[in-house]
Structures are given as C-alpha cells and as structure tokens.
C-alpha positions as CSV (number, residue, x, y, z in Angstrom):
1,M,-34.9,-18.9,46.6
2,V,-34.0,-22.1,44.8
3,A,-30.8,-22.7,42.6
4,I,-31.2,-25.5,39.9
5,E,-28.3,-26.6,38.6
6,T,-28.7,-29.5,35.9
7,F,-24.7,-30.7,34.4
8,I,-25.4,-32.8,31.0
9,S,-22.6,-34.8,29.8
10,T,-21.4,-37.4,27.0
11,H,-20.0,-39.7,28.6
12,S,-20.0,-39.7,32.5
13,T,-22.8,-40.2,35.0
14,Y,-21.2,-37.9,38.3
15,A,-19.8,-34.5,38.6
16,V,-16.9,-34.6,40.5
17,T,-15.9,-31.9,42.0
18,S,-11.9,-31.8,41.9
19,R,-9.4,-30.5,44.6
20,D,-9.6,-26.9,44.3
21,G,-12.9,-27.2,45.5
22,W,-14.0,-26.0,42.2
23,T,-12.8,-26.8,38.7
24,M,-16.0,-30.3,37.9
25,T,-15.7,-33.1,35.5
26,G,-17.0,-36.3,34.5
27,N,-17.1,-39.2,36.3
28,K,-16.2,-40.9,33.3
29,G,-14.7,-38.6,30.7
30,G,-16.5,-37.0,27.8
31,H,-17.5,-33.3,27.9
32,M,-19.3,-32.3,30.4
33,A,-21.4,-28.3,30.5
34,Q,-23.7,-27.1,33.5
35,H,-26.4,-24.3,33.3
36,E,-28.7,-22.9,36.5
37,H,-31.0,-21.2,36.8
38,T,-31.4,-19.9,40.1
39,I,-35.5,-19.0,41.7
40,V,-37.2,-17.8,44.2
41,V,-40.6,-19.6,46.0
42,T,-43.3,-17.5,46.5
43,D,-47.6,-18.0,47.1
44,H,-48.2,-17.6,43.3
45,K,-45.5,-17.7,40.3
46,P,-42.2,-18.6,40.8
47,I,-39.9,-16.0,40.2
48,I,-37.4,-17.2,38.3
49,L,-34.3,-15.3,38.8
50,T,-32.1,-16.1,35.7
51,E,-34.9,-15.8,33.4
52,K,-32.9,-13.0,31.0
53,N,-29.7,-14.6,30.9
54,E,-30.3,-15.4,27.2
55,I,-28.9,-19.3,27.0
56,W,-31.8,-19.6,25.4
57,E,-31.9,-16.3,21.9
C-alpha cells in the first residue's frame, strides 16, 4: 500500500510540521492544502482506495 500526499501552496515551497507533531504550515506563509490518495499496488491494475472520496465532484 502506498499513500501519495500532495501539498498545494500559494507561496511556500516546503511544508513544516509544528511542535504538536500534527499541524503543518508553509515555510513562507500563504495558504496551503493537503490531499491524499491511498493506493494498493498489485501485479495488475492498482486499486485506489480513496477513489470514491468525491474530491473531484
């Protein structure tokens, strides 16, 4: 299983984890969003577990 996590930012080039170990902010400020897809790697077609999360609808 593989998790692909993308970060999209208006100004920053890196995501920085805060001291709480959970909160992430951008290194240069601005707005930042994160999205994840979890994929099962098989011998044939991959199975995208998060495909039905309606993010694109």
